[in-house]
A tleap script that builds the chain and sets N, CA, C and O, in Angstrom:
source leaprc.protein.ff14SB
mol = sequence {
  NMET GLU LYS SER PHE LYS PRO GLY MET THR
  PRO LEU ILE SER LYS GLU LEU LEU ALA LEU
  LEU LYS GLU ALA SER ASP ASP ASP VAL ILE
  GLU ILE SER ASP ASP PHE ASP GLN ARG ILE
  LYS ARG SER GLY LEU LYS ILE GLN HIE PHE
  ALA PHE GLU ARG LYS LEU ASP LEU ALA VAL
  PHE ILE LEU SER ASP ARG SER ILE ILE THR
  LYS ASN LEU SER ASP PHE PHE ASP LEU GLU
  ASN VAL ILE ASP TYR HIE LEU HIE GLN PHE
  ARG ILE THR GLU ASN GLY ILE HIE TRP PRO
  ASP LEU ASP ILE ASP ILE SER LEU ARG GLY
  LEU LEU GLN GLU GLU LYS ILE LEU THR CLYS
}
set mol.1.N position { 0.671 -1.276 0.241 }
set mol.1.CA position { -0.255 0.173 0.047 }
set mol.1.C position { 0.435 1.394 -0.157 }
set mol.1.O position { 0.820 1.872 0.910 }
set mol.2.N position { 0.740 2.096 -1.203 }
set mol.2.CA position { 1.346 3.537 -1.026 }
set mol.2.C position { 0.875 4.477 0.130 }
set mol.2.O position { -0.251 4.882 0.418 }
set mol.3.N position { 2.135 4.702 0.717 }
set mol.3.CA position { 1.767 5.935 1.360 }
set mol.3.C position { 1.580 7.292 0.749 }
set mol.3.O position { 2.143 7.902 -0.160 }
set mol.4.N position { 0.455 7.584 1.680 }
set mol.4.CA position { 0.071 9.548 0.840 }
set mol.4.C position { 1.054 10.051 1.202 }
set mol.4.O position { 1.731 10.297 0.204 }
set mol.5.N position { 1.670 10.440 2.319 }
set mol.5.CA position { 2.526 11.401 2.826 }
set mol.5.C position { 3.825 10.474 3.470 }
set mol.5.O position { 3.935 9.293 3.800 }
set mol.6.N position { 4.856 11.804 3.467 }
set mol.6.CA position { 6.258 10.852 3.629 }
set mol.6.C position { 6.319 11.325 5.181 }
set mol.6.O position { 5.700 12.272 5.666 }
set mol.7.N position { 7.136 10.517 5.789 }
set mol.7.CA position { 7.283 10.509 6.948 }
set mol.7.C position { 8.072 11.453 7.850 }
set mol.7.O position { 9.286 11.259 7.795 }
set mol.8.N position { 7.711 12.343 8.596 }
set mol.8.CA position { 7.976 13.799 8.878 }
set mol.8.C position { 7.382 15.232 8.115 }
set mol.8.O position { 7.795 16.391 8.148 }
set mol.9.N position { 6.361 14.669 7.502 }
set mol.9.CA position { 5.343 15.346 6.658 }
set mol.9.C position { 4.391 16.058 6.939 }
set mol.9.O position { 3.493 15.587 6.242 }
set mol.10.N position { 3.879 17.077 7.626 }
set mol.10.CA position { 2.090 17.265 7.945 }
set mol.10.C position { 0.969 16.308 6.856 }
set mol.10.O position { 1.150 16.099 5.656 }
set mol.11.N position { 0.187 15.991 7.424 }
set mol.11.CA position { -0.467 15.064 6.028 }
set mol.11.C position { -1.751 16.039 6.092 }
set mol.11.O position { -2.170 16.461 7.170 }
set mol.12.N position { -2.250 16.313 5.045 }
set mol.12.CA position { -3.091 17.588 4.225 }
set mol.12.C position { -4.602 17.044 4.948 }
set mol.12.O position { -5.139 15.952 4.760 }
set mol.13.N position { -5.064 18.122 5.785 }
set mol.13.CA position { -6.459 17.777 6.103 }
set mol.13.C position { -7.341 18.675 5.464 }
set mol.13.O position { -6.997 19.796 5.090 }
set mol.14.N position { -8.516 18.184 5.329 }
set mol.14.CA position { -9.656 18.890 4.426 }
set mol.14.C position { -10.066 20.327 5.512 }
set mol.14.O position { -9.847 20.491 6.713 }
set mol.15.N position { -10.704 21.174 4.540 }
set mol.15.CA position { -11.029 21.988 5.651 }
set mol.15.C position { -12.126 21.316 6.962 }
set mol.15.O position { -11.952 21.273 8.179 }
set mol.16.N position { -13.068 20.931 6.263 }
set mol.16.CA position { -13.970 20.448 6.817 }
set mol.16.C position { -13.947 19.350 7.905 }
set mol.16.O position { -14.734 19.232 8.844 }
set mol.17.N position { -12.979 18.637 7.620 }
set mol.17.CA position { -12.458 17.763 9.222 }
set mol.17.C position { -11.365 18.855 10.091 }
set mol.17.O position { -10.797 18.728 11.176 }
set mol.18.N position { -11.369 19.506 9.493 }
set mol.18.CA position { -10.216 20.649 10.657 }
set mol.18.C position { -11.307 21.197 11.437 }
set mol.18.O position { -11.096 21.163 12.650 }
set mol.19.N position { -12.722 21.832 10.976 }
set mol.19.CA position { -13.498 22.188 11.279 }
set mol.19.C position { -13.793 21.499 12.250 }
set mol.19.O position { -13.470 21.976 13.338 }
set mol.20.N position { -14.351 20.431 12.248 }
set mol.20.CA position { -14.972 19.531 13.054 }
set mol.20.C position { -14.210 18.906 14.102 }
set mol.20.O position { -14.741 18.509 15.139 }
set mol.21.N position { -12.855 18.799 13.838 }
set mol.21.CA position { -12.033 18.841 14.696 }
set mol.21.C position { -11.647 19.398 15.913 }
set mol.21.O position { -11.378 18.827 16.970 }
set mol.22.N position { -11.655 21.229 15.484 }
set mol.22.CA position { -11.914 22.143 16.099 }
set mol.22.C position { -13.304 22.783 17.194 }
set mol.22.O position { -13.339 23.597 18.117 }
set mol.23.N position { -14.349 21.906 16.491 }
set mol.23.CA position { -15.254 22.134 16.820 }
set mol.23.C position { -15.425 21.279 18.345 }
set mol.23.O position { -15.792 21.876 19.357 }
set mol.24.N position { -15.172 20.119 18.338 }
set mol.24.CA position { -15.057 18.748 19.373 }
set mol.24.C position { -14.073 19.129 19.998 }
set mol.24.O position { -13.066 19.680 19.555 }
set mol.25.N position { -14.396 18.775 21.339 }
set mol.25.CA position { -14.092 18.814 22.930 }
set mol.25.C position { -13.799 17.777 23.277 }
set mol.25.O position { -14.644 16.884 23.325 }
set mol.26.N position { -12.182 17.518 23.718 }
set mol.26.CA position { -11.885 16.630 24.348 }
set mol.26.C position { -12.749 14.700 24.594 }
set mol.26.O position { -12.506 13.515 24.363 }
set mol.27.N position { -13.508 15.346 25.031 }
set mol.27.CA position { -14.895 14.412 25.620 }
set mol.27.C position { -15.813 13.669 24.133 }
set mol.27.O position { -16.235 12.554 23.827 }
set mol.28.N position { -15.788 14.925 23.572 }
set mol.28.CA position { -16.723 13.873 22.417 }
set mol.28.C position { -16.019 13.161 21.657 }
set mol.28.O position { -14.957 13.591 21.205 }
set mol.29.N position { -16.518 11.853 21.360 }
set mol.29.CA position { -16.145 10.465 19.465 }
set mol.29.C position { -16.751 11.440 18.656 }
set mol.29.O position { -17.760 12.057 18.998 }
set mol.30.N position { -16.173 11.590 17.616 }
set mol.30.CA position { -16.222 12.041 16.669 }
set mol.30.C position { -16.246 10.622 15.342 }
set mol.30.O position { -15.372 9.761 15.439 }
set mol.31.N position { -16.933 10.557 14.586 }
set mol.31.CA position { -17.149 8.865 13.979 }
set mol.31.C position { -17.804 9.510 12.546 }
set mol.31.O position { -18.767 10.164 12.144 }
set mol.32.N position { -16.361 8.730 11.999 }
set mol.32.CA position { -16.599 9.336 10.286 }
set mol.32.C position { -16.338 7.867 9.696 }
set mol.32.O position { -15.327 7.173 9.802 }
set mol.33.N position { -17.581 7.592 9.024 }
set mol.33.CA position { -17.299 6.744 8.019 }
set mol.33.C position { -18.143 6.890 6.156 }
set mol.33.O position { -18.841 7.735 5.595 }
set mol.34.N position { -17.705 5.887 5.873 }
set mol.34.CA position { -17.617 5.835 4.204 }
set mol.34.C position { -18.807 4.602 3.814 }
set mol.34.O position { -19.474 3.991 4.648 }
set mol.35.N position { -18.868 4.425 2.287 }
set mol.35.CA position { -19.571 3.487 2.148 }
set mol.35.C position { -19.023 2.111 2.722 }
set mol.35.O position { -19.850 1.238 2.985 }
set mol.36.N position { -17.663 1.870 2.931 }
set mol.36.CA position { -17.213 0.757 3.030 }
set mol.36.C position { -17.580 0.078 4.779 }
set mol.36.O position { -17.866 -1.060 5.149 }
set mol.37.N position { -17.360 1.711 5.729 }
set mol.37.CA position { -17.742 1.498 6.863 }
set mol.37.C position { -19.392 0.989 7.281 }
set mol.37.O position { -19.915 0.236 8.102 }
set mol.38.N position { -19.903 2.065 5.975 }
set mol.38.CA position { -21.675 1.594 6.465 }
set mol.38.C position { -21.982 0.068 5.858 }
set mol.38.O position { -23.068 -0.448 6.120 }
set mol.39.N position { -20.933 -0.692 4.984 }
set mol.39.CA position { -20.947 -2.341 4.741 }
set mol.39.C position { -21.291 -2.796 5.339 }
set mol.39.O position { -22.325 -3.430 5.547 }
set mol.40.N position { -19.934 -2.419 6.048 }
set mol.40.CA position { -19.322 -3.328 7.323 }
set mol.40.C position { -20.837 -3.661 8.298 }
set mol.40.O position { -21.472 -4.711 8.401 }
set mol.41.N position { -21.001 -2.731 8.728 }
set mol.41.CA position { -21.973 -2.246 9.540 }
set mol.41.C position { -23.645 -2.757 9.298 }
set mol.41.O position { -24.426 -3.303 10.077 }
set mol.42.N position { -23.769 -2.407 8.153 }
set mol.42.CA position { -24.656 -3.649 7.827 }
set mol.42.C position { -24.653 -4.765 8.192 }
set mol.42.O position { -25.261 -5.497 8.973 }
set mol.43.N position { -23.724 -4.796 7.377 }
set mol.43.CA position { -24.055 -6.819 7.392 }
set mol.43.C position { -23.443 -7.399 8.506 }
set mol.43.O position { -23.210 -8.598 8.356 }
set mol.44.N position { -22.984 -6.733 9.985 }
set mol.44.CA position { -22.956 -6.917 11.125 }
set mol.44.C position { -21.872 -7.761 11.034 }
set mol.44.O position { -22.034 -8.756 11.741 }
set mol.45.N position { -20.573 -7.742 10.289 }
set mol.45.CA position { -19.616 -8.106 9.920 }
set mol.45.C position { -18.669 -7.575 11.209 }
set mol.45.O position { -18.372 -6.409 11.471 }
set mol.46.N position { -18.172 -9.183 12.154 }
set mol.46.CA position { -16.825 -8.718 13.406 }
set mol.46.C position { -16.437 -9.764 13.218 }
set mol.46.O position { -17.012 -10.784 12.837 }
set mol.47.N position { -14.663 -9.407 13.677 }
set mol.47.CA position { -13.875 -10.224 14.323 }
set mol.47.C position { -14.593 -11.443 15.837 }
set mol.47.O position { -14.863 -10.826 16.867 }
set mol.48.N position { -14.715 -12.221 15.853 }
set mol.48.CA position { -15.047 -13.573 16.682 }
set mol.48.C position { -14.094 -14.448 17.218 }
set mol.48.O position { -14.244 -15.126 18.234 }
set mol.49.N position { -13.359 -14.417 16.680 }
set mol.49.CA position { -12.356 -15.364 17.275 }
set mol.49.C position { -10.699 -14.876 17.122 }
set mol.49.O position { -10.709 -14.993 15.897 }
set mol.50.N position { -9.759 -14.573 17.317 }
set mol.50.CA position { -8.257 -14.288 16.510 }
set mol.50.C position { -7.308 -15.123 17.539 }
set mol.50.O position { -7.354 -15.083 18.769 }
set mol.51.N position { -6.244 -16.059 16.532 }
set mol.51.CA position { -5.179 -16.734 17.433 }
set mol.51.C position { -4.129 -16.570 16.614 }
set mol.51.O position { -4.428 -16.469 15.425 }
set mol.52.N position { -2.674 -16.497 16.963 }
set mol.52.CA position { -1.791 -17.010 16.697 }
set mol.52.C position { -1.118 -17.973 17.338 }
set mol.52.O position { -1.164 -18.515 18.442 }
set mol.53.N position { -0.217 -18.073 15.954 }
set mol.53.CA position { 1.208 -19.366 16.145 }
set mol.53.C position { 2.430 -18.531 16.193 }
set mol.53.O position { 2.568 -18.177 15.022 }
set mol.54.N position { 3.091 -18.178 16.669 }
set mol.54.CA position { 4.195 -17.314 15.981 }
set mol.54.C position { 5.722 -18.478 15.687 }
set mol.54.O position { 6.605 -17.853 15.099 }
set mol.55.N position { 6.022 -19.599 15.917 }
set mol.55.CA position { 6.968 -20.541 15.223 }
set mol.55.C position { 5.991 -20.607 13.772 }
set mol.55.O position { 6.803 -20.928 12.905 }
set mol.56.N position { 4.895 -20.482 13.242 }
set mol.56.CA position { 4.476 -20.550 11.748 }
set mol.56.C position { 4.214 -19.026 10.818 }
set mol.56.O position { 3.826 -18.678 9.703 }
set mol.57.N position { 4.782 -18.336 12.293 }
set mol.57.CA position { 4.326 -17.045 11.584 }
set mol.57.C position { 3.010 -16.958 11.107 }
set mol.57.O position { 2.918 -16.926 9.880 }
set mol.58.N position { 2.030 -16.913 11.711 }
set mol.58.CA position { 0.144 -16.818 11.224 }
set mol.58.C position { -0.161 -16.179 12.982 }
set mol.58.O position { 0.241 -16.111 14.144 }
set mol.59.N position { -1.279 -15.805 11.914 }
set mol.59.CA position { -2.266 -14.641 12.811 }
set mol.59.C position { -3.217 -15.492 11.740 }
set mol.59.O position { -3.091 -15.675 10.529 }
set mol.60.N position { -4.272 -15.959 12.744 }
set mol.60.CA position { -5.603 -16.501 11.943 }
set mol.60.C position { -7.177 -15.607 12.718 }
set mol.60.O position { -7.441 -16.050 13.835 }
set mol.61.N position { -7.795 -14.879 12.394 }
set mol.61.CA position { -8.928 -13.798 12.437 }
set mol.61.C position { -10.372 -14.752 11.635 }
set mol.61.O position { -10.692 -14.855 10.450 }
set mol.62.N position { -10.873 -15.226 12.673 }
set mol.62.CA position { -12.280 -15.467 12.161 }
set mol.62.C position { -13.655 -14.876 12.645 }
set mol.62.O position { -14.151 -15.032 13.761 }
set mol.63.N position { -14.337 -13.941 11.251 }
set mol.63.CA position { -15.048 -13.639 11.686 }
set mol.63.C position { -16.538 -13.808 11.657 }
set mol.63.O position { -16.892 -14.686 10.871 }
set mol.64.N position { -17.465 -13.229 12.274 }
set mol.64.CA position { -18.517 -14.088 12.336 }
set mol.64.C position { -19.419 -14.087 11.269 }
set mol.64.O position { -20.520 -14.189 11.810 }
set mol.65.N position { -19.554 -14.037 10.231 }
set mol.65.CA position { -19.555 -14.547 8.744 }
set mol.65.C position { -18.978 -16.144 8.830 }
set mol.65.O position { -19.399 -17.097 8.175 }
set mol.66.N position { -18.185 -16.147 9.560 }
set mol.66.CA position { -17.304 -17.873 9.472 }
set mol.66.C position { -16.279 -17.431 8.057 }
set mol.66.O position { -16.271 -18.287 7.172 }
set mol.67.N position { -15.482 -16.240 7.816 }
set mol.67.CA position { -14.427 -15.978 6.581 }
set mol.67.C position { -13.830 -16.435 7.890 }
set mol.67.O position { -14.247 -16.389 9.048 }
set mol.68.N position { -12.457 -17.000 7.208 }
set mol.68.CA position { -11.184 -17.097 8.069 }
set mol.68.C position { -10.526 -16.300 7.281 }
set mol.68.O position { -10.484 -16.476 6.064 }
set mol.69.N position { -9.931 -15.318 7.900 }
set mol.69.CA position { -8.464 -14.426 6.849 }
set mol.69.C position { -7.178 -15.023 7.929 }
set mol.69.O position { -7.334 -15.511 9.048 }
set mol.70.N position { -6.117 -14.841 7.312 }
set mol.70.CA position { -5.156 -15.645 7.743 }
set mol.70.C position { -3.821 -14.503 7.064 }
set mol.70.O position { -3.632 -14.149 5.900 }
set mol.71.N position { -3.101 -14.168 8.273 }
set mol.71.CA position { -2.309 -13.381 7.890 }
set mol.71.C position { -0.744 -13.718 8.411 }
set mol.71.O position { -0.796 -14.485 9.372 }
set mol.72.N position { 0.624 -13.358 8.044 }
set mol.72.CA position { 1.867 -13.412 8.590 }
set mol.72.C position { 1.687 -12.827 9.810 }
set mol.72.O position { 0.872 -11.905 9.818 }
set mol.73.N position { 2.309 -13.148 11.023 }
set mol.73.CA position { 2.568 -12.082 12.304 }
set mol.73.C position { 3.285 -11.316 12.075 }
set mol.73.O position { 3.165 -10.208 12.598 }
set mol.74.N position { 4.179 -11.559 11.319 }
set mol.74.CA position { 5.464 -10.368 11.049 }
set mol.74.C position { 4.423 -9.294 10.263 }
set mol.74.O position { 4.218 -8.211 10.811 }
set mol.75.N position { 3.896 -9.539 9.231 }
set mol.75.CA position { 3.359 -8.313 8.553 }
set mol.75.C position { 2.851 -7.439 9.406 }
set mol.75.O position { 2.586 -6.366 8.863 }
set mol.76.N position { 2.526 -7.509 10.957 }
set mol.76.CA position { 2.106 -6.437 11.859 }
set mol.76.C position { 3.211 -6.388 12.656 }
set mol.76.O position { 3.583 -7.234 13.468 }
set mol.77.N position { 3.904 -4.948 12.265 }
set mol.77.CA position { 5.553 -4.981 12.567 }
set mol.77.C position { 5.251 -4.733 14.082 }
set mol.77.O position { 5.797 -5.547 14.827 }
set mol.78.N position { 4.434 -3.700 14.730 }
set mol.78.CA position { 4.144 -3.547 15.660 }
set mol.78.C position { 4.287 -5.008 17.183 }
set mol.78.O position { 4.782 -5.063 18.308 }
set mol.79.N position { 3.632 -5.793 16.402 }
set mol.79.CA position { 3.137 -6.617 17.302 }
set mol.79.C position { 4.647 -7.760 16.895 }
set mol.79.O position { 4.947 -8.205 18.003 }
set mol.80.N position { 5.633 -8.365 15.857 }
set mol.80.CA position { 6.580 -9.146 15.888 }
set mol.80.C position { 7.460 -9.256 16.747 }
set mol.80.O position { 8.053 -10.318 16.936 }
set mol.81.N position { 7.754 -7.879 17.590 }
set mol.81.CA position { 8.716 -8.087 18.569 }
set mol.81.C position { 8.292 -8.756 20.164 }
set mol.81.O position { 9.028 -9.425 20.889 }
set mol.82.N position { 6.857 -8.327 20.424 }
set mol.82.CA position { 6.153 -8.338 21.597 }
set mol.82.C position { 6.308 -10.086 21.770 }
set mol.82.O position { 6.285 -10.957 20.900 }
set mol.83.N position { 6.478 -10.192 23.318 }
set mol.83.CA position { 6.366 -11.407 23.617 }
set mol.83.C position { 4.995 -11.932 23.587 }
set mol.83.O position { 4.123 -11.100 23.337 }
set mol.84.N position { 4.515 -13.524 23.854 }
set mol.84.CA position { 3.334 -14.218 23.678 }
set mol.84.C position { 2.901 -13.476 24.942 }
set mol.84.O position { 2.543 -12.336 24.648 }
set mol.85.N position { 2.832 -13.675 25.935 }
set mol.85.CA position { 2.520 -12.889 26.885 }
set mol.85.C position { 1.424 -11.774 26.552 }
set mol.85.O position { 0.219 -11.871 26.788 }
set mol.86.N position { 1.968 -10.883 26.059 }
set mol.86.CA position { 1.090 -9.710 25.349 }
set mol.86.C position { 0.516 -9.758 24.547 }
set mol.86.O position { -0.292 -8.914 24.160 }
set mol.87.N position { 0.889 -11.171 23.889 }
set mol.87.CA position { 0.256 -10.953 22.110 }
set mol.87.C position { -1.484 -11.420 22.752 }
set mol.87.O position { -2.621 -11.367 22.283 }
set mol.88.N position { -0.843 -11.889 24.106 }
set mol.88.CA position { -2.033 -12.633 24.611 }
set mol.88.C position { -3.696 -11.916 25.171 }
set mol.88.O position { -4.900 -12.166 25.214 }
set mol.89.N position { -2.619 -10.838 25.534 }
set mol.89.CA position { -3.453 -9.738 26.254 }
set mol.89.C position { -4.225 -8.648 25.558 }
set mol.89.O position { -4.195 -7.470 25.912 }
set mol.90.N position { -5.241 -9.338 24.074 }
set mol.90.CA position { -5.981 -8.980 23.528 }
set mol.90.C position { -7.332 -8.604 23.580 }
set mol.90.O position { -7.962 -9.295 24.381 }
set mol.91.N position { -8.029 -7.703 22.972 }
set mol.91.CA position { -9.901 -7.479 23.573 }
set mol.91.C position { -10.269 -7.032 22.085 }
set mol.91.O position { -9.929 -6.097 21.360 }
set mol.92.N position { -10.998 -7.971 21.983 }
set mol.92.CA position { -11.953 -8.424 20.581 }
set mol.92.C position { -12.856 -7.183 20.720 }
set mol.92.O position { -13.705 -7.174 21.611 }
set mol.93.N position { -12.707 -6.057 19.822 }
set mol.93.CA position { -14.244 -4.682 19.546 }
set mol.93.C position { -14.844 -4.849 19.058 }
set mol.93.O position { -14.809 -5.986 18.590 }
set mol.94.N position { -15.979 -3.982 18.647 }
set mol.94.CA position { -16.617 -3.355 17.382 }
set mol.94.C position { -15.990 -3.190 16.371 }
set mol.94.O position { -16.545 -3.410 15.294 }
set mol.95.N position { -14.454 -2.692 16.429 }
set mol.95.CA position { -13.878 -2.300 15.186 }
set mol.95.C position { -12.771 -2.902 14.799 }
set mol.95.O position { -12.206 -2.647 13.735 }
set mol.96.N position { -12.326 -3.866 15.757 }
set mol.96.CA position { -11.343 -5.058 15.303 }
set mol.96.C position { -10.726 -5.578 16.451 }
set mol.96.O position { -11.371 -5.908 17.447 }
set mol.97.N position { -9.098 -5.696 16.327 }
set mol.97.CA position { -8.607 -6.276 17.879 }
set mol.97.C position { -8.024 -4.937 18.622 }
set mol.97.O position { -7.938 -3.850 18.051 }
set mol.98.N position { -7.692 -5.141 19.779 }
set mol.98.CA position { -7.110 -4.043 20.784 }
set mol.98.C position { -6.446 -4.375 21.721 }
set mol.98.O position { -7.058 -4.878 22.663 }
set mol.99.N position { -4.732 -4.203 21.843 }
set mol.99.CA position { -4.048 -4.576 23.093 }
set mol.99.C position { -4.051 -3.696 23.673 }
set mol.99.O position { -3.324 -2.745 23.385 }
set mol.100.N position { -4.851 -3.693 24.675 }
set mol.100.CA position { -4.269 -2.285 25.990 }
set mol.100.C position { -3.448 -2.245 26.373 }
set mol.100.O position { -3.029 -1.088 26.379 }
set mol.101.N position { -2.749 -2.988 26.829 }
set mol.101.CA position { -1.218 -2.627 27.364 }
set mol.101.C position { 0.392 -2.349 26.076 }
set mol.101.O position { 1.609 -2.195 26.186 }
set mol.102.N position { -0.533 -2.419 25.077 }
set mol.102.CA position { 0.936 -2.060 24.121 }
set mol.102.C position { -0.039 -0.868 23.629 }
set mol.102.O position { 0.519 0.167 23.264 }
set mol.103.N position { -1.159 -0.916 23.597 }
set mol.103.CA position { -2.019 0.475 22.899 }
set mol.103.C position { -1.956 0.422 21.713 }
set mol.103.O position { -1.763 1.424 21.023 }
set mol.104.N position { -2.180 -1.333 21.014 }
set mol.104.CA position { -2.089 -1.151 19.419 }
set mol.104.C position { -3.596 -1.632 18.834 }
set mol.104.O position { -4.440 -1.957 19.669 }
set mol.105.N position { -3.919 -1.675 17.467 }
set mol.105.CA position { -5.097 -2.179 17.159 }
set mol.105.C position { -4.963 -2.436 16.034 }
set mol.105.O position { -4.051 -1.891 15.412 }
set mol.106.N position { -5.522 -3.028 15.625 }
set mol.106.CA position { -5.496 -3.895 14.091 }
set mol.106.C position { -7.114 -3.856 13.739 }
set mol.106.O position { -7.950 -4.244 14.556 }
set mol.107.N position { -7.441 -3.371 12.503 }
set mol.107.CA position { -8.752 -3.042 12.408 }
set mol.107.C position { -9.225 -3.884 11.800 }
set mol.107.O position { -8.415 -4.716 11.391 }
set mol.108.N position { -11.153 -4.184 11.320 }
set mol.108.CA position { -11.384 -5.091 10.670 }
set mol.108.C position { -11.894 -4.819 9.481 }
set mol.108.O position { -12.301 -5.597 8.618 }
set mol.109.N position { -11.834 -3.430 9.494 }
set mol.109.CA position { -11.713 -2.626 7.886 }
set mol.109.C position { -10.505 -2.575 7.456 }
set mol.109.O position { -10.757 -2.251 6.295 }
set mol.110.N position { -9.459 -2.642 7.497 }
set mol.110.CA position { -7.552 -2.537 7.391 }
set mol.110.C position { -7.805 -3.881 7.131 }
set mol.110.O position { -7.730 -3.972 5.906 }
set mol.111.N position { -8.111 -5.184 7.685 }
set mol.111.CA position { -8.241 -6.719 7.117 }
set mol.111.C position { -8.596 -6.688 5.615 }
set mol.111.O position { -7.947 -6.744 4.571 }
set mol.112.N position { -10.087 -6.559 5.991 }
set mol.112.CA position { -10.814 -6.770 5.013 }
set mol.112.C position { -10.505 -5.483 3.684 }
set mol.112.O position { -11.286 -5.621 2.743 }
set mol.113.N position { -9.709 -4.555 3.556 }
set mol.113.CA position { -9.010 -3.825 2.402 }
set mol.113.C position { -8.059 -4.503 2.171 }
set mol.113.O position { -7.868 -4.656 0.965 }
set mol.114.N position { -7.126 -5.151 3.036 }
set mol.114.CA position { -6.391 -6.048 2.071 }
set mol.114.C position { -6.585 -7.227 1.448 }
set mol.114.O position { -6.014 -7.630 0.435 }
set mol.115.N position { -7.679 -7.938 2.301 }
set mol.115.CA position { -8.135 -9.076 1.537 }
set mol.115.C position { -9.192 -8.846 0.504 }
set mol.115.O position { -9.711 -9.764 -0.132 }
set mol.116.N position { -9.548 -7.317 0.336 }
set mol.116.CA position { -10.556 -6.789 -0.868 }
set mol.116.C position { -11.745 -7.844 -0.780 }
set mol.116.O position { -12.209 -8.701 -1.533 }
set mol.117.N position { -11.974 -7.439 0.312 }
set mol.117.CA position { -13.817 -8.324 0.719 }
set mol.117.C position { -14.098 -7.312 0.866 }
set mol.117.O position { -13.310 -6.452 1.260 }
set mol.118.N position { -15.609 -7.058 0.525 }
set mol.118.CA position { -16.568 -5.573 0.791 }
set mol.118.C position { -15.824 -4.548 -0.107 }
set mol.118.O position { -16.163 -3.365 -0.123 }
set mol.119.N position { -14.630 -5.116 -0.977 }
set mol.119.CA position { -14.283 -3.720 -1.301 }
set mol.119.C position { -15.564 -3.196 -2.880 }
set mol.119.O position { -15.483 -2.019 -3.233 }
set mol.120.N position { -16.597 -4.121 -3.651 }
set mol.120.CA position { -16.785 -4.230 -4.155 }
set mol.120.C position { -18.427 -3.497 -4.131 }
set mol.120.O position { -19.146 -3.560 -5.128 }
savepdb mol mol.pdb
quit
């Protein structure tokens, strides 16, 4: 996936998004979604189970529609060198998987986009 900006560069933000962010307080939750997010929500698609096997460099995501997505664990650079104890401390959320102690997330949206599921 090609990056839209280079490291050290400030990404461009639309005037509409900038205005929305300025109006929001620290307690506000800003939800921005597009057609892709809406399709995920309408279908009720969620990650049901997650497992990994470091020796096989394998991460397995089982979705609520019984789809299975397999990835190399090493594809997730933030998780590559994390000890197994911390890898087991994940929580499945509405939007994906979250490791609270590590402040790392894998989004369902990102997985689906990479797998080209629901993109049509």
